[in-house]
N, C-alpha and C positions, 0 to 999 in steps of 0.2 A: 544647824549653825545659822546665826543671825548676823547681818551686817547692817549697821546704822550709818547712813550717809550724812545725816544732818548733825548740826552742832559743832562743826569744825571750822566755821568761818569761810563760806564760799557762796557763790551765786545760788547754790542749792538751798541754802538757808534763806536767802531772799525770796525765792519762789515759795518755799514752805510758809514763810511769814505772810506772804500775800494771800495764799489760799485760806489761811486762818483768819485774816483781818476782815472783820464784819463790814467795814466801810468799803474795802476793795471788792468784797463778795457781791455787792450790788450790781456789778458789771459782769454779766454772765459770760460774755465773750472773753474777758480777761481771766475769769476763773477757769474756763475751759483751756485757754492757752497756757496758763500757768501749770495746770495738770499735765498738759502736753509736754511742756518744757521739762517738768520733773521726770516724765517718762523717758525723754531723750537722754537725760543725765543718767538715769538708771541703766538704760540700754548701753551707754558708753562703758559704764563700770562692769556690767555683766559681760560685755564683749571680751574683757580681759580674762574671763574664766572659761571661755569656749576653746574648742580645739581649732588650731590653725595649721595650714600646710603651705608649702612653698608654691608660689604661682609666678607666672610671667605675663607682663602686660606689654603689648606692642605700642610704642610711641611713634610719632612721625620721624624720629631720628634713630630708632633702634628698639631694643627690648630692655625692660626693667624687671628685676626680680623683686618680689615683695610677698609678704604673707597674705593669704586669703582664708576666709572661713571654710573649714573642712566640711561642715554640714550646717545648713541654715536651720535656726530654731523654729519652733512653732510658737506664735504669740497668741495667748489665750486671755480672755477677759470674762468677767461676770457682768452681765447686762443689768441696768443701763449705765450706772454710775462709772463703770470702768472704761467706757468708750474713749474719753479724752486721754487718759493715761495709756490706754492701748495704742491710740494713734501716735502718741509721742514715741513709744517703743518701736512702732512700725516705721516711723520716719527714718530711723537709723537701721533697723533690720528690714530694709525695704524689699527684700526678696523672700521674706519669711512666709510660711503657710500660716493660716489663721484658724482660731477656734473661738466659738462663742457659746457661753453657758448662761442660761436664764435660771436665776434662783430668787426666791422671795420669802418674806416672813409670813407665816400663818399665825395671826395674832389671836390669843384667847382673851377676849375682852373682859371677862369677869375677874381674872386674877392678874392681868397684865403680862402674862408670860407669852411665849411664842415658840413655834417650831419653824425650821427652815426647810424648804422644799425645792429641789432641783427639778424643773419641768421640761427643759429643752437643752439639747446639746448638738451643735453643728461643728464637726471636727474631722480632720483627716486622721489616719492612723498615727498614734504616738509611739508605736513600738520602737524601742531603742533610739528615740529622738530626744533632743533637749527641748523642754517646754518652758516658756516664760508665762506664768499665770499672774495676772494683775487685777487689783481692785483698790480704789483709793483708800478705803478704810478697813482696817483689820480690828474689829471690835471684840466679839466673843471668840472669833476664830472658827466658829461653826460653819459659816458659808464657805470659807476657803477650804476647809477639810472636805466638805461635801463636794465642792467643785473638783478637788483633786481626785476623789473617789469616782466622780463621773468620768473623768479623763480615762480611768482604767478600763472603761468600756471599749476604748479604742486601742488598747494595748498597754504595755508596761514601758514607761519612759525611761530613758537613760539617766536623766537628771531633770529636776524641776526647780526653777527659780521662782519663788513666790515674791511678788512685789506689792508693797503698800506704802502710800504716801504718809499716812498716819496710822499708828497701831497703839493698842492698849497693852499694858504689861500682861494682863490676863489673857488676851488674845494670842500674844506671842508665845506665852508658856503653853497654851492649849495646843497650838500648832506644833511646838517642839515635842509635845507628848504624843501627838496623834499622827504625825507625818514621818515617813521613813527617813533614813540617813542620807538618801540621795536627793534631799531637798535643802535648798538654801533660801532663807528668808531675808529679803532686802527691805529695809524700812527707812523712811525719811525722818520722821519724828516719833518718839516713843513717849506716851503719856501714861501716868500711873493710875488714873481714876476712870470709872465708868458708872453711868447712872443705872438705876434699876431697869430702865427701858433699853439698856445696852447701847447708849450713846457715849462716845469717848469724851472725857473732860481733861483739858479744855477743848481738844479736838478741833472741829471746824463746822459742825452741823451736818446736815444731810447732803452729801456730795452730789447725789443724783438730782435733787431739787435745785441746788445751786447752779448746776450745769445746764439743766433742761426745763426747770419750772416744777411747781408743786404738782403732785399727783393725788388723786382721790383714793 
């Protein structure tokens, strides 16, 4: 199941517009902060889907009953581009456990194709836990599906919320075909095109480079 937060006329659309804007992108700090704010808004919406229980808070004048999260989620990200989005989600789920996954493209220079390889996983057990797995861009969907499979090395999660600021139609459909029913895909903006090099059009460019500088 996919949920698209953009396109409804809200501050979310403003932040999506700014990370896409080539003029605004020249300010790395602002780019990272906008991804962070997008993560915060995703976290707020995802919080409505979690399990809550009755809790009691002691105030200076008495006790107040209010809902509290029954089980804190695990916030996971694909390095390095996912870090600002991850931080935004963590700002709101500030007691959450964390998971980090390193995945990269292995390019085949002769024909322009590539494979995706997961080389590193740092994670607590995800057995029967809710996981929020984020990456700014969902292009082919291959990295996200491999990251999900990597999580299974640490157990079988109860539910996984996949978060992407921008997704391609092809990537979304790939995830829907290759991820189980206990996964929800959350998207900021959905684009219809993708280049032969798997860059989303109009997209926003390389999120990792825009956040942290070009890599060799």
